[in-house]
N, C-alpha and C positions, 0 to 999 in steps of 0.2 A: 879574706874578703873576696867575694865573687861579683864580677861586674859584667853588665851586658855591653858588648861591643859589636855593632853592625851584624846583628842577627844571632848571636850566641852568647851564653854565659861563659866567662873566662876567669881563670884565677888572676888575682891582682898582678902577679909577676908577668903575666902574658896579656894583660889588658892594654893593648897599644893601638894607636891610630898613626897613620902615615904623617911624615913630616910635611907632606904636600896637601894635608887637609886644609881647606880654605878657612875653617874655623880657627886654626892655629896661625896660619900665615897672614891673614888680614882681618881676623875677627868676624868672619862671615858666618854667623851662627846665632842661635837663640837658645834659651834655657828656661827651666822651671825648677823652683825648689819647693818641695812638698814635705810637710811635716808627717811623720808616721808615729803612731802610738800603739805599742804592743802588736806590731805587724800590720797595722791598718792605716792607709793614707787618708789624710783629711782633704776634703774638697777637690778630689782628683779630677772630677768632670770639669769643674771651672778652670783648673790649671790646664787641662788638655785643650779646652776651648781657646784659652789665651795663647797656647802654643801655636795653634793654627792661625790665630789672627797675627801673631808676630811673624810667622812664616810668610804669610801673604804680604805683610808689610815690607819684608825684605825681598820678596819676589822669589822665595824658595817654594818648591812643590809642597802641597799639603802633606803633613806627616800622616802616616798610616796609623790612626789612633788605636786600632785593634792591636797592632804590633807594639805600640808603645805600652798599652795596658798589659800585654803579656810580658813585656820586658820588665815593667815595674813589679808585677806579681812574682816573677821569677827571682829578681833581685832581693825583694823583701823576704821571700821564702828561704833564700840561700844565706841570708845575713840576719838571723834573729836578734832583735834588740828592743829595749823598752821605748826609747825615744830616739827617733832618727831624722836625718836630713836626706831626703830622696832627691837626687839631682838628675834631671832629664836634659841632655844636651843634644841638639839637632843642628847639624852644620851643612855648609855647602858642598862638603865631600872633596874628593880628589880634584885638584884644579891646578892650573899653571901658576907660577910664581908671579902674581900680579892680581889685579882686581877682577879680571875675567874669570867666570866660572867654567869649570869642566863639564863633562857630559856623563860622568860615572854615577850620578845620583847622590842623594844626601847621605850624611853619616848620622848614626844614632848611638849614643852612649848613655847608660843609666847606671848610677852608682848610688850607694847608700852609706852614709857615715853616721857615727854616733853624735847625738846632740844632748844638751842639757837644758833644763828649764831656766828661762830667763829670770833676772831679778824683777821685782815689782816696779822699781823705779830706776832711772838711768840719767846720766848727764849727756847733753848734746852740745855742739858748737855750730856756729854759722861759718861759711867759708866764702871767700871773695869770688869764686868761680860761679858761672851761671849754667843753667840748663837752657838749651835752645828749643823753645816751644814750637819753633817753625822748621826744625831740622828734620831730615829724612828719617831719623831714628826715634823721633819724639814719640813716647808712649809705648815703645817696643822693648821687650826684655831680651836684649841681645848680648852676645858674648864680648861685645866691645865695651869693656867695663873698666878700662884703665883709669879714667878720671875718677871713678868711685874708689879705686884703690888708693889713689893719691889723697883724696879728701878724707877717707877713713883713717889713713895713716896719721894725718894731722890731728884728727879727733883723738886718736889714741895717745899722741904726744901730749895732748892737753887734758888727759884724764877723762875722756868722754868715750862713749861707745858708738856715736853716730855724728854725722855732719849733715847739715841742712843747706839746701841750695835755694837761691832765688832764680827766677827765669830772667830773660833778657830785658823785661820791662819792670823789674824790681818787685815782682809779686812772689810770695812764698809758693814754693813748688813741691819739694820732696826731699828725702834723705838719700843717702847712698844705696840703701836697700830697704827703705821704709817709706810709708806715707805718713803725713803729719796732720794732726787735728788740734784745734785750739778751742777754748771755751771763752766766750765773751758775754758778759751779763747773763750767764746761765744757759746760753744757747751754744750748741756744738757745731763747729764749722770745719770744713776741710777744703783745700784747693780743688777746683774743677779740673777735669781731664784736659780742658783746653789750656791750662797752665803749663802743659808739657809733662806732667807727672805720669808715672805708670799707673795703669788701672789695676791696682793691687787687689788681690783676692780678699785679704782680710779687710782692706779699705772698703770694698763693696759690701761686705757683710755687716760692718760697723754702721755704714750709711743706712742700710736697710733695718738692722735690728735696733740701733740706738737713736735713729731719727736725725742723723747729722745733716746739715745744710751744705751744699756745694757752693762755695762763695769765693770770689776773687779777693785775696787778702794781701795787703802790702807787707813787705818783709818785716817792717818794724812792729807788726802786730805781736811779734815774739817779745817785745819789750814791755807790753802791758797786758797780755792775755792772763786771764785768771788761772787757767789750767792748760797744760799742753800734754799730749801724748802721741806716741808713734805706734805704727802697726806694721806687722809683716807676718809671713807664714810661720816663722819661728818664734818671734816675739809675741804673737797674738796682740793684745793691747798692753802697752808698757808706758807707764806714767813717766814724765820728765820732771826731775827735781832741780835741774840746773841748766840754763842756757847761757853759754859763754860765762860771764861773771855774775849773771842774775840767778839768785836762789828763789825757788817757788816754795814757800813754806806750806806745810800741811799736805804734802803730796803723798798719795793720790788724793786729789780733791773729790768732792761728791759726784760731779758729773763723770769724771774719769773712773771712779770706783764703780759706779753703776754700769758704765760701758764694759768694764772688765768682767763684772759679775754676769751681765747679760750674755757677753760673748762666751764665757766659759760654760754657762748653762745651755745655750743654744747649740754650741759646737759639740758639747757632750752628748746631746740628744740626736744629733744628725751628723754623721761623718761625711756625708756628701751633699751638702746643702745647695 
């Protein structure tokens, strides 16, 4: 494996960052996960735009997107694989042991790992913890991901692949690494960005391509929604057949199946929509 670390490709054994990197010590960093197919990244421009938005949200300098593109291309070329997970990590760089940032500039790491095609359907759970829609990190894709790790571990303990959060006012928000959509009376809905959810790349494309409505939804909508699916860069559109103890028969339902089909067709025709 060859990995880009702060300006150069390195062998996996030599791909190291300092123990004083702010991304490690206090989670002061952002990242993007990009799907690659046969050596080609999907929606890279959208991912890089969001990387910049997240950097600005944290007060980090704008990433040099030309360098990031070069790094992505170099890593993809150096690690040929059919289906991959390209991870772009951008951190506060070398800094003191504390919340103050240093003056040595940001850090950039780009790595590529193998991925597998997701199942068409999955099980999810709800968790008692909330997203803070008014927090400093709301809507940013940061490396401060520990609460997602905890929630996802609980999902796995219960035979599910994802955990869904409410926000602080009891509205449906998002998953640990996904956005969520529900079907009510034949109409497709997803929580608005004001709920605190991440502005997912796949979410935005599904809203555009499948005509979903951005709607404030109570958490208990999951108890009676006709269909539910989750989206992410690696899952694309994935139907949900069980939420906690509730089974959704006939999954994927007709609206979900259409969204899956439309996404596959549109994404196959344009790798950088």
